[in-house]
N, C-alpha and C positions, 0 to 999 in steps of 0.2 A: 504493497499502500503506500501512497505516497502522501505527505505530509507537506504543507507549506507553512514555514515558520516566518514571524513577522519579528523582527528587535523594534523594543519599542522604546525610544528617546526623545527628551525634553528642552534638547541642544541641537544646536545644527554644528556642523563640523566639530562632533565633540569628542571623535578616536582619538587616543593616545598612540603614540608608536609602540608600547609596551602591548595596548589591546589587538593593534594589527598584528603583532606577533605572534600573539597566544592566538588570534582568529584563524590565521594560516595555518598553524599548527594541527588545532584541531579541525580545518579546510581536508588538510593531509589524513587524519583520521578517518575521516568522512569517506575519503576517496578510497583510500585503503583497507575498508571495510561496506565496501558497495553500496555507501547508502548514499552518497555525493548524487545529487542529479545537477542544479544549479545554485550560483548564489549570487547578491548585487546588492552595493550600498545603492541608496537612491536619494536624491535631491532631496534639499529642503521645500517643504510643500509650501510656500509661497511664492515658487517659482513653477506649480504645477496649474493643469485647466482642465477645469471640469469642462466636459462636454456632454450636450441632452439632446441626443436624436429626434426623441421623440416628438416631436410637432412636425411639420410641414418643412421648416426648415431647422437644421442644427443653434442650436445657442452655446458658443463656446463664453466662459465664465472663468476669471482668474481665478485658479485656487485658494488654499484648500476646498476640497469640498464640506468639509465639515472645522468647524471653530473647535479648539480642544488643547489642549495643556500639554499632550503626547501624541507622538505617532511612526508609522510607521519608517523609521529608518534604513532598514535593510533586510534583508531576507533569502533566505535557504528554500531550498525545494529539495527532502530528503527522501531515500527509498526506507521504509522499516518494513521488518516481517509482522508487526505490530504494536499496538498504542504502548505499552510497555515500555518496549523497544527505543520506539520514538522518546518516549520524554527519558529515559535513561541517558539516549545521545543528548538530549537537548540541555539536559540540566547539565552539562557539561560546558553545551555552548554558550549559556547563560554566563556562565564562570568565565569563557574565555572572553567576552565580549563584553563584561562588565553590565550588562543591562537586563530588564527583562525580556522574554521572548513569549508569542503566542503562539500556539501549536493547533492547528485547524487540517484536520483530513483534507484532500482532495475531493474532489466528484469527479470520477473522472468515466463516461461512457462507457 
């Protein structure tokens, strides 16, 4: 099963060099264990654009789409045999990036 893991932060460009090293090591561990699918950091939500194409013409609005004190600063997509494995892995991921994480199963048809 695949999971989306959102990295939760409340500061822009807040990563330290030590965190980057720890994240790289954690990513290597995910790859070695066959859990790696994809990961990336995200730009600050103030540079996002919300797109609403439900009407006759699309509407583009400067983001973010919700006002919040925290946002997704990055993400992983991982492969794990079950929720317990995913939780165990990402407990270490939280420690590596020094942030809270949100784990959600991907719904794949």
